[in-house]
N, C-alpha and C positions, 0 to 999 in steps of 0.2 A: 572523472567517474561520477563525482557528486552532481555535476551539471547534467549528466545523462539521466539521472534519476529525477532531478528537478524538471527537466524537459519532458520526460515520460509522464510525470504526474500533471504537469501543466497542460499537456495535450489531452489527457483524460478529463481534466476539468473543463477545458475548452469544448471538448466534444459533448460532455454531459450537459453543458449549458445550451446547446443547440436545441431549438424548438423541434418538436416531433414533426417529421416529414421535411425538414430542411437540412441543408448541409452546413456544418460548422464553418466559421470563418477560416480562411486559409492561414493566417499568421497568428502567432501567440502574442498576447498583450502582456505588458508589465503586470497587470492585475492577475492574469493567469499564473505567471511565474511567482508572484508574491503569495498567491493562494496555495500554490504547490509547496513553497517553502514552509508556510504556516502548517500545512497538513503534515509534512514530513517532521517538523519539529514536534507536533502533537504525538507522533508515533514513538518519540523517545521514551515516553513513560507508558509502558504497557498497562492495560487494565488487569485486574485480578483474573478475569476470564481468559485474557490472552496468555498470561503466565501459566495458568492451569493447562491450556491447550498445548502450549510449547513444552511443558513438562511431560504431558501425556505422549506427545510425539517423540520426545527424546527417549522416554522409557520404552516406547514401542520399537524404536529404531536402534536402540543401544547395541543390540547384538549384531547389527549390520553397519557399524560405524556411522552413526547418526550424522546427517548433513545439516548444516546451519540453514540452508535454503528451505529445507522441508519444515524445520521448526518455525522459521520466520513466516513462511507461507501459512502454516496452520494457525499461528498467532493472529495474523492479519485476517484470516478467514473468520476466526472467532470474533474479531473486532467488528466486522461488518455483517455479522449474523449468518455467515455461511458455514460455520464450523460444525 
């Protein structure tokens, strides 16, 4: 399961590094995987904004059995400025 997330983030990193109008390289590099692991490690410690958004989502969803995936998603959206 952890490898699935590392791979997903590594693919996103690889695709983001492709120049506009070009296709990303086909295979993942060790650099992509190391960058993915570093990014995931950074997410261990949420920012105050992420915690606030997670708390807002938890409070909003409490009456409907709040789901962790919705809280996590809202926290990450806040982290990348999409909240």
